[in-house]
Residue frames as a rotation matrix with the C-alpha (Angstrom) as fourth column:
MET 1
0.585 0.811 0.000 0.00
0.811 -0.585 0.000 0.00
0.000 0.000 -1.000 0.00
ASN 2
-0.316 -0.730 0.606 1.42
0.702 -0.610 -0.367 3.42
0.638 0.310 0.705 -1.08
LYS 3
-0.901 -0.142 -0.409 1.37
0.404 -0.616 -0.677 6.67
-0.156 -0.775 0.612 0.91
ARG 4
-0.754 0.656 0.039 -1.68
-0.544 -0.657 0.522 8.04
0.368 0.372 0.852 -0.91
ASN 5
-0.033 0.768 -0.640 -3.83
0.003 0.640 0.768 5.01
0.999 0.023 -0.023 -0.07
ILE 6
-0.454 -0.200 -0.868 -2.65
0.819 0.292 -0.495 5.10
0.352 -0.935 0.032 3.52
LEU 7
-0.994 0.086 -0.071 -3.76
-0.055 -0.932 -0.358 8.77
-0.097 -0.352 0.931 3.80
ILE 8
-0.398 0.902 -0.167 -7.15
-0.564 -0.097 0.820 7.92
0.723 0.420 0.548 2.33
VAL 9
-0.057 0.358 -0.932 -7.57
0.465 0.836 0.293 5.07
0.884 -0.416 -0.214 4.78
ILE 10
-0.749 -0.289 -0.596 -6.60
0.661 -0.267 -0.702 7.25
0.043 -0.919 0.391 7.75
SER 11
-0.887 0.457 0.069 -9.05
-0.448 -0.887 0.115 9.98
0.114 0.071 0.991 6.67
ALA 12
-0.157 0.871 -0.465 -11.82
-0.347 0.392 0.852 7.46
0.925 0.295 0.241 6.22
MET 13
-0.290 -0.005 -0.957 -11.12
0.738 0.636 -0.227 5.96
0.609 -0.772 -0.181 9.64
ALA 14
-0.967 -0.075 -0.243 -11.42
0.216 -0.747 -0.628 9.43
-0.134 -0.660 0.739 11.18
ILE 15
-0.592 0.804 -0.055 -14.76
-0.688 -0.470 0.553 10.03
0.419 0.365 0.832 9.43
LEU 16
-0.038 0.581 -0.813 -16.05
0.075 0.813 0.577 6.63
0.996 -0.039 -0.074 10.51
ALA 17
-0.657 -0.272 -0.703 -14.93
0.686 0.170 -0.707 7.28
0.312 -0.947 0.075 14.07
MET 18
-0.937 0.318 -0.143 -17.02
-0.224 -0.863 -0.453 10.46
-0.268 -0.393 0.880 14.13
ALA 19
-0.412 0.821 -0.395 -19.95
-0.867 -0.220 0.447 9.18
0.280 0.527 0.802 12.07
SER 20
-0.711 0.108 -0.695 -20.31
0.023 0.991 0.130 5.59
0.703 0.076 -0.707 13.27
PRO 21
-0.837 0.484 -0.255 -22.46
0.351 0.117 -0.929 6.48
-0.420 -0.867 -0.268 16.35
ALA 22
-0.393 0.717 -0.576 -24.75
-0.648 -0.660 -0.380 8.57
-0.653 0.223 0.724 14.18
MET 23
-0.428 0.195 -0.882 -24.97
-0.787 0.399 0.470 5.93
0.444 0.896 -0.017 11.43
ALA 24
-0.904 0.094 -0.417 -25.68
0.234 0.925 -0.300 3.26
0.357 -0.369 -0.858 13.96
ALA 25
-0.686 0.659 -0.306 -28.52
0.218 -0.215 -0.952 5.32
-0.694 -0.720 0.004 15.43
VAL 26
-0.148 0.623 -0.768 -30.06
-0.745 -0.582 -0.328 6.45
-0.651 0.524 0.550 12.07
GLN 27
0.109 0.253 0.961 -31.79
0.380 0.883 -0.275 3.99
-0.919 0.395 0.000 9.79
LYS 28
-0.839 -0.446 0.311 -31.12
0.414 -0.154 0.897 4.07
-0.352 0.882 0.314 6.04
PRO 29
-0.288 0.766 -0.575 -33.59
-0.327 -0.643 -0.693 6.68
-0.900 -0.012 0.435 4.51
ASN 30
-0.351 0.262 0.899 -35.84
0.773 0.623 0.120 5.95
-0.528 0.737 -0.421 1.57
ASN 31
0.562 0.608 -0.562 -36.80
0.219 -0.764 -0.607 9.52
-0.798 0.218 -0.562 0.54
TRP 32
0.706 -0.246 0.664 -35.85
0.696 0.072 -0.714 10.78
0.128 0.966 0.222 -2.90
TRP 33
0.835 -0.371 0.406 -34.01
-0.293 -0.925 -0.242 13.75
0.465 0.083 -0.881 -1.56
VAL 34
0.441 -0.741 0.506 -31.48
-0.671 0.102 0.734 11.53
-0.596 -0.664 -0.452 0.22
GLN 35
0.950 -0.044 0.308 -30.77
0.216 0.807 -0.550 9.33
-0.224 0.590 0.776 -2.78
PRO 36
0.642 -0.763 0.077 -27.49
-0.280 -0.326 -0.903 11.18
0.714 0.558 -0.423 -3.65
PHE 37
0.088 -0.641 0.763 -26.10
-0.990 -0.140 -0.004 10.26
0.109 -0.755 -0.647 -0.24
GLU 38
0.879 0.315 0.359 -26.74
-0.380 0.916 0.126 6.53
-0.289 -0.247 0.925 -0.64
LYS 39
0.732 -0.657 -0.179 -23.62
0.195 0.453 -0.870 5.96
0.653 0.602 0.460 -2.68
ILE 40
-0.069 -0.773 0.630 -21.54
-0.611 -0.466 -0.639 7.79
0.788 -0.430 -0.440 -0.11
TRP 41
0.399 0.327 0.857 -23.13
-0.898 0.327 0.293 5.68
-0.184 -0.887 0.424 2.61
ASN 42
0.997 0.027 0.071 -22.31
-0.010 0.975 -0.223 2.42
-0.076 0.221 0.972 0.82
ALA 43
0.439 -0.898 0.039 -18.78
0.002 -0.042 -0.999 3.56
0.898 0.439 -0.017 0.00
LEU 44
-0.050 -0.453 0.890 -18.13
-0.894 -0.377 -0.242 4.35
0.445 -0.808 -0.386 3.66
LEU 45
0.663 0.336 0.669 -19.43
-0.629 0.735 0.254 0.94
-0.406 -0.589 0.699 4.75
ASP 46
0.932 -0.350 -0.088 -17.30
0.206 0.717 -0.666 -0.80
0.296 0.603 0.741 2.14
LEU 47
0.169 -0.908 0.383 -14.23
-0.319 -0.419 -0.850 1.24
0.932 0.022 -0.361 3.24
GLN 48
0.199 -0.031 0.979 -14.87
-0.980 -0.018 0.199 0.33
0.011 -0.999 -0.034 6.86
ASN 49
0.933 0.181 0.311 -14.98
-0.190 0.982 -0.001 -3.36
-0.306 -0.058 0.950 5.89
GLN 50
0.678 -0.734 -0.032 -11.68
0.207 0.233 -0.950 -3.07
0.705 0.638 0.310 3.98
ILE 51
0.083 -0.665 0.742 -9.99
-0.727 -0.550 -0.411 -1.29
0.681 -0.505 -0.529 6.86
SER 52
0.549 0.190 0.814 -10.96
-0.784 0.453 0.423 -4.13
-0.288 -0.871 0.398 9.21
HIS 53
0.924 -0.197 0.328 -9.06
0.269 0.944 -0.191 -6.59
-0.272 0.264 0.925 6.95
ILE 54
0.676 -0.733 0.068 -5.91
-0.445 -0.480 -0.756 -4.52
0.587 0.481 -0.651 6.46
GLN 55
0.780 -0.547 -0.304 -2.71
0.622 0.629 0.467 -6.34
-0.064 -0.553 0.831 7.51
LEU 56
0.856 -0.494 -0.150 0.05
-0.462 -0.863 0.203 -4.01
-0.230 -0.105 -0.968 8.59
ILE 57
0.635 -0.721 -0.278 3.52
0.113 0.443 -0.889 -4.59
0.764 0.533 0.363 7.11
PRO 58
0.809 -0.360 -0.464 6.04
0.528 0.101 0.843 -5.37
-0.257 -0.928 0.272 9.90
GLY 59
0.830 -0.556 -0.053 8.97
-0.554 -0.808 -0.203 -3.00
0.069 0.198 -0.978 10.21
PRO 60
0.198 -0.846 -0.494 12.64
-0.278 0.435 -0.856 -3.99
0.940 0.307 -0.149 10.17
LYS 61
0.597 -0.058 -0.800 14.09
0.650 0.619 0.440 -6.02
0.470 -0.783 0.407 13.03
GLY 62
0.870 -0.237 0.432 15.52
-0.396 -0.858 0.326 -3.84
0.294 -0.455 -0.841 15.80
ASP 63
-0.113 -0.990 -0.079 19.02
-0.546 0.129 -0.828 -4.03
0.830 -0.050 -0.556 17.26
THR 64
0.167 0.061 -0.984 19.79
0.569 0.810 0.146 -6.58
0.806 -0.584 0.100 19.94
GLY 65
0.793 0.207 0.573 19.38
-0.290 -0.699 0.654 -5.10
0.536 -0.685 -0.494 23.37
PRO 66
-0.200 -0.917 0.346 22.14
-0.805 -0.048 -0.591 -5.09
0.558 -0.397 -0.728 26.01
ALA 67
-0.340 -0.010 -0.940 22.75
0.262 0.959 -0.105 -8.21
0.903 -0.282 -0.324 28.10
GLY 68
0.665 0.660 0.350 20.82
-0.213 -0.281 0.936 -8.38
0.716 -0.697 -0.047 31.33
PRO 69
0.060 -0.654 0.754 22.46
-0.982 -0.174 -0.072 -8.60
0.179 -0.736 -0.653 34.76
GLN 70
-0.630 -0.383 -0.675 23.88
-0.289 0.923 -0.253 -11.93
0.720 0.036 -0.693 35.92
GLY 71
0.472 0.879 -0.067 21.39
-0.337 0.250 0.908 -14.05
0.815 -0.406 0.414 37.80
ILE 72
0.300 -0.313 0.901 21.91
-0.946 0.027 0.324 -15.33
-0.126 -0.949 -0.288 41.32
GLN 73
-0.676 -0.646 -0.354 23.90
-0.671 0.738 -0.067 -18.53
0.305 0.192 -0.933 41.80
GLY 74
0.341 0.837 -0.428 21.80
-0.582 0.546 0.603 -21.68
0.739 0.044 0.673 41.83
GLU 75
0.613 -0.039 0.789 21.80
-0.713 0.402 0.574 -24.33
-0.340 -0.915 0.218 44.52
VAL 76
-0.535 -0.844 -0.028 24.43
-0.811 0.504 0.296 -27.07
-0.236 0.181 -0.955 44.56
GLY 77
0.292 0.645 -0.706 23.23
-0.816 0.553 0.169 -30.11
0.499 0.527 0.688 42.63
PRO 78
0.860 0.058 0.507 23.32
-0.366 0.763 0.533 -33.70
-0.356 -0.644 0.677 43.93
MET 79
-0.155 -0.982 0.108 26.59
-0.687 0.186 0.702 -35.64
-0.710 0.035 -0.704 43.81
GLY 80
0.427 0.256 -0.867 27.05
-0.873 0.365 -0.322 -37.59
0.234 0.895 0.380 40.61
PRO 81
0.996 -0.056 0.064 28.12
0.039 0.970 0.238 -41.26
-0.075 -0.235 0.969 40.41
ALA 82
0.320 -0.947 0.026 31.78
-0.246 -0.056 0.968 -42.17
-0.915 -0.316 -0.251 40.96
GLY 83
0.599 -0.186 -0.778 33.88
-0.800 -0.095 -0.593 -42.16
0.036 0.978 -0.206 37.79
PRO 84
0.888 -0.309 -0.340 36.15
0.218 0.935 -0.280 -45.03
0.405 0.174 0.898 36.67
GLN 85
0.662 -0.712 -0.232 39.49
0.315 -0.016 0.949 -45.55
-0.680 -0.702 0.213 38.38
GLY 86
0.810 -0.420 -0.410 42.27
-0.586 -0.622 -0.519 -43.53
-0.037 0.661 -0.750 36.78
SER 87
0.638 -0.661 -0.394 45.59
0.200 0.637 -0.744 -44.90
0.743 0.396 0.539 35.62
GLN 88
0.621 -0.472 -0.625 48.45
0.757 0.156 0.635 -45.35
-0.202 -0.868 0.454 38.08
GLY 89
0.961 -0.274 -0.033 50.52
-0.276 -0.952 -0.132 -42.23
0.004 0.136 -0.991 38.60
ILE 90
0.352 -0.916 -0.192 54.27
-0.066 0.180 -0.981 -41.98
0.934 0.358 0.003 38.23
GLN 91
0.373 -0.284 -0.883 56.46
0.862 0.457 0.217 -43.01
0.342 -0.843 0.416 41.13
GLY 92
0.976 0.036 0.216 57.25
-0.045 -0.932 0.359 -40.19
0.214 -0.360 -0.908 43.51
GLU 93
0.178 -0.972 0.152 60.70
-0.432 -0.216 -0.876 -39.04
0.884 0.090 -0.458 44.52
VAL 94
-0.009 -0.295 -0.955 62.62
0.691 0.688 -0.219 -40.76
0.722 -0.663 0.198 47.31
GLY 95
0.865 0.416 0.280 61.90
0.081 -0.667 0.741 -39.10
0.495 -0.619 -0.611 50.61
PRO 96
0.135 -0.856 0.499 64.56
-0.742 -0.422 -0.522 -37.78
0.657 -0.300 -0.692 52.98
MET 97
-0.386 -0.371 -0.844 66.35
0.235 0.846 -0.479 -40.17
0.892 -0.383 -0.239 55.34
GLY 98
0.694 0.717 0.065 64.57
0.057 -0.144 0.988 -40.56
0.717 -0.682 -0.141 58.65
PRO 99
0.325 -0.575 0.751 66.17
-0.899 -0.434 0.058 -39.95
0.292 -0.694 -0.658 62.03
GLN 100
-0.547 -0.624 -0.558 68.42
-0.362 0.777 -0.514 -42.57
0.755 -0.079 -0.651 63.56
GLY 101
0.509 0.787 -0.349 66.60
-0.079 0.447 0.891 -45.08
0.857 -0.426 0.289 65.74
PRO 102
0.623 -0.249 0.742 67.36
-0.782 -0.210 0.587 -45.67
0.009 -0.946 -0.325 69.39
GLN 103
-0.437 -0.871 -0.224 70.26
-0.821 0.488 -0.296 -47.88
0.367 0.054 -0.929 70.38
GLY 104
0.395 0.578 -0.714 69.36
-0.304 0.816 0.492 -51.54
0.867 0.023 0.498 70.78
PRO 105
0.881 -0.031 0.471 69.85
-0.456 0.202 0.867 -53.53
-0.122 -0.979 0.164 73.94
ALA 106
-0.109 -0.993 0.039 73.27
-0.983 0.114 0.146 -54.92
-0.150 -0.023 -0.988 74.77
GLY 107
0.326 0.148 -0.934 74.01
-0.531 0.846 -0.051 -58.42
0.783 0.512 0.354 73.51
ASN 108
1.000 0.014 -0.021 74.86
0.006 0.664 0.747 -61.48
0.024 -0.747 0.664 75.58
PRO 109
0.443 -0.896 0.028 78.46
-0.896 -0.442 0.027 -60.95
-0.012 -0.037 -0.999 76.75
THR 110
-0.028 -0.456 0.889 78.98
-0.451 0.800 0.396 -64.69
-0.892 -0.391 -0.228 77.02
GLY 111
0.600 0.316 0.735 78.08
0.440 0.637 -0.633 -65.49
-0.668 0.703 0.243 73.39
GLY 112
0.497 -0.392 -0.774 79.85
-0.711 -0.696 -0.104 -64.83
-0.498 0.602 -0.624 70.08
ILE 113
0.963 -0.268 -0.017 82.30
0.180 0.691 -0.701 -66.34
0.199 0.672 0.713 67.58
SER 114
0.479 -0.871 0.107 85.93
-0.761 -0.351 0.546 -67.01
-0.438 -0.343 -0.831 68.28
GLY 115
-0.160 -0.668 0.726 88.76
-0.124 0.744 0.657 -69.10
-0.979 0.015 -0.202 66.93
TYR 116
0.796 0.483 -0.364 88.07
-0.375 -0.078 -0.924 -68.25
-0.475 0.872 0.119 63.26
GLU 117
-0.386 -0.919 0.074 90.13
-0.416 0.245 0.876 -70.35
-0.823 0.307 -0.477 60.77
VAL 118
0.509 0.450 -0.733 89.98
-0.855 0.169 -0.490 -71.71
-0.097 0.877 0.471 57.19
ILE 119
-0.022 -0.436 0.900 90.61
-0.190 0.885 0.424 -75.44
-0.982 -0.162 -0.102 56.66
GLU 120
0.314 0.038 -0.949 91.84
-0.938 -0.142 -0.316 -76.33
-0.146 0.989 -0.009 53.14
VAL 121
0.089 -0.239 0.967 92.00
-0.033 0.970 0.242 -79.83
-0.996 -0.054 0.078 51.63
ILE 122
0.164 -0.128 -0.978 93.53
-0.966 -0.224 -0.132 -80.54
-0.203 0.966 -0.161 48.20
ASN 123
0.191 -0.036 0.981 93.21
-0.039 0.998 0.044 -83.93
-0.981 -0.047 0.190 46.51
THR 124
-0.437 -0.302 -0.848 94.68
-0.881 -0.047 0.471 -85.18
-0.182 0.952 -0.245 43.25
THR 125
-0.150 0.532 0.833 92.34
-0.148 0.821 -0.551 -87.74
-0.977 -0.206 -0.044 41.75
SER 126
-0.952 -0.009 -0.307 91.31
-0.304 0.181 0.935 -89.56
0.048 0.983 -0.175 38.57
ILE 127
-0.232 0.951 0.204 87.58
-0.435 0.086 -0.896 -89.77
-0.870 -0.297 0.394 37.79
GLY 128
-0.725 -0.013 0.689 86.18
0.460 0.734 0.499 -92.34
-0.512 0.679 -0.526 35.35
PRO 129
-0.897 0.396 0.197 83.79
-0.005 -0.455 0.890 -91.50
0.442 0.798 0.411 32.49
GLY 130
-0.027 0.987 0.156 80.47
-0.149 -0.158 0.976 -90.22
0.989 0.003 0.151 33.87
MET 131
0.104 0.019 -0.994 81.63
0.847 0.522 0.098 -90.80
0.521 -0.852 0.039 37.45
ASN 132
0.721 0.191 0.666 81.65
-0.162 -0.888 0.430 -88.51
0.674 -0.418 -0.609 40.50
ALA 133
-0.152 -0.748 -0.646 84.23
0.782 0.309 -0.542 -87.73
0.605 -0.587 0.538 43.21
ASN 134
0.840 0.472 0.268 84.21
0.199 -0.727 0.657 -85.60
0.505 -0.499 -0.704 46.36
ALA 135
-0.428 -0.904 -0.023 86.53
0.390 -0.162 -0.906 -83.74
0.815 -0.397 0.422 48.68
TYR 136
0.677 0.693 -0.248 85.82
0.449 -0.122 0.885 -83.07
0.583 -0.710 -0.394 52.36
ALA 137
-0.469 -0.765 0.441 87.30
0.033 -0.514 -0.857 -80.50
0.882 -0.388 0.267 54.78
PRO 138
0.356 0.619 -0.700 86.40
0.740 0.270 0.615 -81.14
0.570 -0.737 -0.362 58.46
CYS 139
0.433 -0.162 0.887 86.49
-0.455 -0.888 0.060 -78.48
0.778 -0.429 -0.459 61.17
PRO 140
-0.702 -0.700 -0.131 88.64
-0.173 0.346 -0.922 -79.04
0.691 -0.625 -0.364 64.26
ALA 141
-0.294 0.593 -0.749 86.90
0.814 0.566 0.129 -80.50
0.501 -0.572 -0.650 67.29
GLY 142
-0.235 0.326 -0.916 84.59
0.788 -0.487 -0.376 -78.04
-0.568 -0.810 -0.142 69.05
LYS 143
-0.691 -0.022 -0.723 84.24
-0.281 -0.913 0.296 -75.79
-0.666 0.408 0.624 66.02
LYS 144
0.243 0.836 0.492 81.39
0.469 0.342 -0.814 -75.45
-0.849 0.429 -0.309 63.50
VAL 145
-0.621 -0.415 0.665 81.55
0.771 -0.170 0.614 -74.68
-0.142 0.894 0.425 59.81
LEU 146
-0.140 0.527 -0.838 80.32
0.120 -0.831 -0.543 -71.16
-0.983 -0.176 0.053 58.84
GLY 147
0.712 0.327 -0.621 80.86
-0.552 -0.287 -0.783 -71.48
-0.434 0.900 -0.024 55.08
GLY 148
0.041 -0.727 0.686 82.97
0.237 0.674 0.700 -73.10
-0.971 0.134 0.200 52.40
GLY 149
0.508 0.060 -0.859 84.13
-0.751 -0.459 -0.476 -73.19
-0.423 0.887 -0.188 48.81
ALA 150
0.493 -0.291 0.820 85.78
0.365 0.925 0.109 -75.29
-0.790 0.245 0.562 46.11
GLY 151
0.358 -0.410 -0.839 88.12
-0.818 -0.571 -0.070 -75.24
-0.450 0.711 -0.540 43.15
VAL 152
0.597 -0.206 0.775 89.56
0.376 0.926 -0.043 -77.50
-0.709 0.317 0.631 40.42
ASN 153
-0.153 -0.774 -0.614 92.52
-0.354 -0.537 0.765 -77.15
-0.923 0.334 -0.192 38.04
ASN 154
-0.936 -0.119 0.332 91.02
0.230 0.507 0.831 -79.17
-0.267 0.854 -0.447 35.16
PRO 155
-0.546 0.773 -0.322 88.07
-0.777 -0.611 -0.151 -77.65
-0.314 0.168 0.935 33.27
GLY 156
-0.512 0.351 -0.784 87.11
-0.396 0.714 0.577 -81.17
0.763 0.606 -0.227 32.20
LEU 157
-0.612 0.333 -0.718 85.91
0.737 0.570 -0.364 -81.80
0.288 -0.751 -0.594 35.74
HIS 158
-0.283 0.645 0.710 82.70
-0.063 -0.751 0.657 -80.03
0.957 0.141 0.253 36.70
LEU 159
-0.998 0.060 -0.034 81.73
0.032 -0.041 -0.999 -78.89
-0.062 -0.997 0.039 40.20
TYR 160
-0.463 0.886 0.011 78.05
0.073 0.026 0.997 -79.75
0.883 0.463 -0.077 40.68
ASP 161
0.673 0.722 -0.161 77.44
0.279 -0.046 0.959 -79.51
0.686 -0.690 -0.232 44.46
SER 162
-0.580 -0.810 0.089 78.90
0.257 -0.286 -0.923 -77.77
0.773 -0.513 0.374 47.55
TYR 163
0.428 0.815 0.391 77.36
-0.283 -0.290 0.914 -77.75
0.859 -0.502 0.107 51.06
PRO 164
-0.302 -0.484 0.822 78.01
-0.934 -0.020 -0.355 -78.11
0.189 -0.875 -0.446 54.84
THR 165
0.203 0.329 -0.922 77.97
-0.209 0.935 0.288 -81.62
0.957 0.134 0.259 56.23
GLY 166
-0.847 -0.441 -0.299 78.08
0.142 0.354 -0.925 -83.52
0.513 -0.825 -0.237 59.47
SER 167
-0.119 0.856 -0.503 75.42
0.901 0.307 0.308 -83.94
0.418 -0.417 -0.807 62.13
ALA 168
0.479 0.238 -0.845 76.26
0.679 -0.711 0.185 -80.53
-0.557 -0.662 -0.502 63.64
ASN 169
0.955 -0.148 0.256 77.68
0.109 -0.628 -0.771 -78.78
0.275 0.764 -0.584 60.53
THR 170
0.646 -0.763 0.006 81.23
-0.054 -0.038 0.998 -79.70
-0.761 -0.645 -0.066 61.39
GLY 171
-0.450 -0.847 0.283 82.68
0.301 0.154 0.941 -79.67
-0.841 0.509 0.186 57.86
TRP 172
0.274 0.455 -0.847 82.29
-0.682 -0.530 -0.505 -78.75
-0.678 0.716 0.165 54.16
ILE 173
-0.240 -0.281 0.929 82.03
0.353 0.867 0.353 -81.18
-0.904 0.412 -0.109 51.22
VAL 174
0.009 0.202 -0.979 82.19
-0.820 -0.559 -0.123 -80.65
-0.572 0.804 0.161 47.44
TRP 175
0.233 0.160 0.959 81.32
0.305 0.924 -0.229 -82.96
-0.923 0.346 0.167 44.54
TYR 176
-0.323 -0.413 -0.851 82.83
-0.746 -0.442 0.498 -83.12
-0.582 0.796 -0.165 41.04
ASN 177
0.578 0.547 0.606 81.68
0.032 0.727 -0.686 -84.93
-0.816 0.416 0.402 37.89
ASN 178
-0.663 -0.737 -0.131 83.50
-0.203 0.009 0.979 -86.20
-0.720 0.676 -0.156 34.80
PRO 179
0.363 0.919 -0.155 81.05
-0.399 0.003 -0.917 -85.72
-0.842 0.394 0.368 31.87
SER 180
-0.055 -0.448 -0.892 83.52
-0.997 -0.017 0.070 -86.99
-0.046 0.894 -0.446 29.23
SER 181
0.879 0.366 -0.305 83.85
-0.420 0.898 -0.132 -90.53
0.225 0.244 0.943 27.81
ALA 182
0.205 -0.879 -0.431 87.41
0.259 0.473 -0.842 -90.95
0.944 0.061 0.324 29.11
THR 183
0.504 -0.131 -0.854 89.02
0.864 0.069 0.499 -91.02
-0.006 -0.989 0.148 32.54
THR 184
0.400 -0.300 0.866 90.04
0.123 -0.919 -0.375 -87.50
0.908 0.257 -0.330 33.59
SER 185
0.033 -0.488 -0.872 92.55
0.985 0.166 -0.055 -86.51
0.172 -0.857 0.486 36.26
GLY 186
0.110 -0.023 0.994 92.80
0.108 -0.994 -0.035 -83.26
0.988 0.111 -0.107 38.16
THR 187
-0.830 -0.366 -0.422 93.40
0.481 -0.084 -0.873 -81.52
0.284 -0.927 0.246 41.45
ILE 188
0.184 0.947 0.264 90.23
0.365 -0.315 0.876 -80.76
0.913 -0.065 -0.404 43.40
GLU 189
-0.856 -0.516 0.045 90.13
0.224 -0.446 -0.867 -78.39
0.467 -0.731 0.497 46.32
VAL 190
0.329 0.939 -0.103 87.70
0.541 -0.099 0.835 -77.74
0.774 -0.331 -0.540 49.19
LYS 191
-0.786 -0.520 0.335 87.79
0.046 -0.589 -0.807 -75.05
0.617 -0.619 0.487 51.92
ALA 192
0.248 0.827 -0.505 85.84
0.752 0.164 0.639 -74.88
0.611 -0.538 -0.581 55.19
ILE 193
-0.368 -0.240 0.898 85.46
-0.297 -0.885 -0.358 -71.74
0.881 -0.399 0.255 57.28
CYS 194
0.157 0.335 -0.929 85.37
0.666 0.658 0.350 -72.84
0.729 -0.674 -0.120 60.91
ALA 195
-0.459 -0.276 0.844 84.98
-0.412 -0.776 -0.478 -71.07
0.787 -0.568 0.243 64.28
GLN 196
-0.802 0.237 -0.549 83.97
0.590 0.463 -0.661 -71.61
0.097 -0.854 -0.511 67.88
VAL 197
-0.356 0.791 0.499 80.32
-0.138 -0.572 0.808 -70.60
0.924 0.219 0.313 68.23
ASP 198
-0.977 -0.005 -0.211 79.21
0.208 0.148 -0.967 -69.82
0.036 -0.989 -0.144 71.82
């Protein structure tokens, strides 16, 4: 709708606003001397009907207004379910050394080890194919074996066992084996560490 039509509509609305109470109160005349006004009457009624069906064209969208103030903080929600276990963390650094502990009680003054000595036995022997041989070092009377060892000068003889022996660990014994298909000779050695144990 152009500006001219809009002005006509506005003018007609003003006339209807002033004349509608009078038109509602006065019945349509039938005399000959009011015939020229009939067309005006009908035109005004038709214009009033058109105005009631006019759809206004919306204007352009306005600018976005400013943001409103921040609302108040809501209440704390319920606790959610526990999540899955995380991966193992890296190992932490070594902590500082702790303080020295208190001194322990005194030991038994009557006990201890004395008379330490090493007993060595060397044997020269010949061992048949697939056979075994041993060497034994006993501790002196009254002493117990604390440890032992062995040795051999021929790599063809293999040491396969070494341990304390005797009913009260009074000596050390070693065993050698000849894995070859021929008789093998060599010097085998055994040592026993002995001491008086109180």
